[in-house]
C-alpha positions in Angstrom: 88.9 91.2 64.3 86.4 94.0 65.0 86.8 97.3 63.2 87.9 100.5 64.9 84.5 102.0 64.3 82.7 99.0 65.8 84.8 99.2 68.9 84.4 102.9 69.3 80.6 102.5 68.9 80.7 100.0 71.8 82.7 102.5 73.9 80.2 105.2 73.0 77.3 103.0 74.3 79.3 102.2 77.5 80.1 105.9 78.0 76.4 106.8 77.8 75.6 104.2 80.5 78.5 105.6 82.7 77.1 109.1 82.2 73.6 108.1 83.3 75.1 106.4 86.4 77.2 109.5 87.2 74.0 111.6 87.0 72.3 109.3 89.5 75.3 109.4 91.7 75.4 113.2 91.7 71.8 113.3 92.8 72.7 111.1 95.8 75.7 113.3 96.5 73.4 116.3 96.8 71.2 114.4 99.2 74.3 113.6 101.3 75.2 117.3 101.1 71.9 118.1 102.8 72.6 115.7 105.6 76.1 117.0 106.1 74.9 120.6 106.1 72.2 119.8 108.7 74.6 118.0 111.0 77.5 120.4 110.3 79.7 117.6 109.0 82.8 118.1 106.8 82.7 117.4 103.1 85.8 115.2 103.3 85.6 111.8 105.0 88.9 110.0 104.5 87.6 106.8 106.0 84.8 106.7 103.5 87.2 107.5 100.6 89.4 104.6 101.7 86.4 102.3 101.9 85.4 103.2 98.3 88.8 102.8 96.9 89.4 99.5 98.7 86.6 98.0 96.6 88.5 98.6 93.4 91.6 96.5 92.7 93.1 97.9 89.5 95.1 101.1 89.3 92.9 102.2 86.4 89.7 101.9 88.5 91.2 103.5 91.6 92.3 106.5 89.5 88.8 106.9 88.1 87.2 106.6 91.5 89.6 109.2 92.9 88.4 111.6 90.3 84.8 110.7 91.0 85.3 111.3 94.7 87.1 114.6 94.0 84.2 115.7 91.7 81.7 114.7 94.4 83.4 116.8 97.0 83.5 119.8 94.6 79.8 119.4 94.0 79.1 119.3 97.8 81.3 122.3 98.4 79.8 124.4 95.6 76.3 123.9 97.1 77.3 124.3 100.7 78.5 127.8 100.3 
């Protein structure tokens, strides 16, 4: 059985990778913002949100991606104004 510290160390490593991927995602969100602004498109795209969520089966993953989507929309809104 692994120790609590060893498991937490693994989680810390995973969290670091997740953080790096979220940074990359945020950069892409900002590029999308530019396109939406240019074409006067709304920030919210329910069809796209459903598409993203449909790729994730577990309730745990869906909940996380709902938060990611929400944060992405906030990022777009904060830079559109």
